N, C-alpha and C positions, 0 to 999 in steps of 0.2 A: 279245203273248198274249192267245187267244181271249176267255178269261176274264174279263180287264181290259175288253175292250172290249165286254162287254155291260154290265158296269157301267159304264162311261163310257159306252153307247149309253143308259139309262135316263136316266144324268144328265142330257145332251145335252137326249132329249127335253124334260125337267122346265124346264131352262132356258129351250128354246124356245117352252115354253105360258107360262111365266113372264114372258119379254119381250116378247109381241108385242106387249101392250093396251100398253106403255109404248114402242115406238119412233116414231120420226115420220120423214116423207119428206126430212126437212130435216137429219135428225140426224147428225152424223159419230162413227162407234164406232171405238173402240180394240179388235182384239182382242189381247190381249197374253196372250205364250204362248204364238202363233198356233198354231205346230207348224204343221199341212196344211190348215188351216181349215176347220176339218168345218161351222160355221156359216156358211160360203160362202152355199150355196145357199136358206141358211135365212133370210139377213141381205137379199138381191139381191131389189130394188124398197123394202126396207122401209127401208130409209137410204140416204142420200146417197151416204156414204163408208163401206164398211168397211177399215180399215186395219191392215192384221198387222203386230204389233210381236212380235219376238223377237229372240233369243241368234243369234247366225252360226256356232256352234260346237256347236249340240244334237244331238239325233236326226233332225232333218227335215230335207228337200230344201229350201234356203233361196230357191225361187225363190216361194216363198209368202211372203218375209217383203217387206214395204213398207218400214218402219224397223227399222236397227238399236238392240235396247236389250232390261233387262231388268225384270222388276216392279218391284225395288227400286230401279232407277236409269231411270226414263222420260226418252224425249227430247222431253219437250213441253214447252211453257212453263205457268208456274204461274195455274192460273184459265182453260185456253184449250180445253177438253175436255167434248163434250156426254155423254159415253160411254164406259165402258171394261166389255167383256168379259174376265174372268180365269176360266178352266175346266181345275179340275185342273191348278194350277199352285203355286198358297203352300206347299204342301207341300213343294216340292220347292228351297225358297228356305232360308238355313241362318239367314234372320231373316223369318220373316213380315209381321211387323208392318211392316217397311218398306214390303213394297208395299203395304199399307194406308194408309201414312202418305203415301207416292207417289200414290195415286189422291187423296186429298185434293188433293194439292197441287196435281194437274193440274186436277181436274174445276172446271167452271163453278159459282157457287153453282147449290142444284138440279139438277146433273149427277148420272147416272145410276153406281153399279157395280153389275155382274152377276156374280154370284160363286159358284163350285162349288170344292167340296174334299171330301175322302175322312177320315173320321173311325175309323171299325172298320174297318179294311181293311190287309191282306199289306203290308209293306214294297215296295215297285215300283221300278225303277229306280234299284238301287242303282250306285253311294252316294249318287245323287242323292235322296233321302229322306229329310226330317229334323223332320218336326213333323207332330201330328197334332193340332187346336184345335177343343175344345167348343164347344158354341154360345154357356157362358158367355164363356169366353177371345175368342169373337169380337165379341159385344154389346160390352163392356172396350175391346177393340180401335177398334171403331167408333166408340166415344163417346169417347175419347180422342182421335180424331184428326178430329175433324167431321162425322161421316159417320152419320146416324140410317139403323135398320132400317126397311123398307115391307113385306116381307115374308120369311117364311124358309118352307122346306119340306122336310122331311128324307126320305129314302129310309133306310128301315129297319126293325127288328124282328125279334125271332131268326128268324122262316124266312127272312127274307130276308136276314140276315147268312150264314146258314148255306148257302143257295144263291149267295151271292156266293163266298166263300172254300172252299166244300167243291170246285169245279173247281180252283180255282187249284192247292190241296192235291193234286189226283190228280192236275195235269198234270205236276206235279214226281218222281212216283212212278217210276224207272226199268222195273218191269215193263210196265205199262201204256202208257210212252213207245214201248217196245222194241215193245208188240204194235200200237200204233197205237190203240189202247182209251182213254187218255186224254179223246180231244174226246166219246166215246158215253158213257163214265159219268158225266161232268162235263155232259151234255145234260141226262142221265137225274139227275142230283142237283139241277138246276138248277129243271126241270119238277117234281119232287115237291114241292122245297122251297116255289117259287112256287104251288102248289097250297095248299100247308099255309097259306103266306102269305095267301090269298084266305080261304081257311076259317076264319084267327083274326078277322080282321077281320069276318067276318060277326056271327061268337059273339059279338064284342066289343060289335057294334051291339044285337044282341039284350038284352046283357045292361046297355044304355046306358051304356057307356064307352066315354069318348074314346077313337079310337082312337092320334091322334097321340101323345098324353100316355102313353098304356100303353106304347107304342113306342120310347119317347125316351131309354132308356136304352141301343137298340140300333141306335144312327144309324150308318149305313154312309156314307153321303154328305149332305152338306148344299148346299142352294140358296139364293141369297139376294138380294136386291133390294135397296139402299142408297141411301140420297140427299144427295148433301153439304148441310151447311146455308150459310147467309148467311155465316156466319163461319166458320173452324177454329180450333184449338189447337194448330195444327201448325206 
């Protein structure tokens, strides 16, 4: 679905910006739930190895998979991994906390977890859509499994949310689909909402209000970096 991909593209761009200063040429990064490896070009030359991990019964061509495994049952040894990337995956797991526990298990002390996942976003890939986690739920999980939050950024705000979900809604309307107009109307809705999103940010700054805090209740996607502590409770 094009609209879902646009939301994913925003998430991917933000993830790349957050990962860039953390990566080193000696690092091996495991891309858990790698799908078609959308981060491959970005990671080339930034890490020693980019290893794709995914199930062999998913939605994607298995040629992108280097290791068969799932986020809640990783095929790596305890404390052996430099970094894990998991982008838009944990909402598709019946028990997302298992993925956090598994990341903590396989990461070396000081190892990094790069994670993104949706919050206020429509059900997608049914019936494999199980969970929405607030930032508070995620903080509890990280702490419980010996991971500390390094940085979190949020894609959201009322107008961003409206711009993300309206095209998805329009794409499902039979009259627009029959006339092949859903894409055009979706693009118009998204463009208008993003303009209002930018205007809102400017207005909040003029009023000397914290933009991120003002938009917290309207989180569409969370993107974060976490680090494994020297010891874990898992």
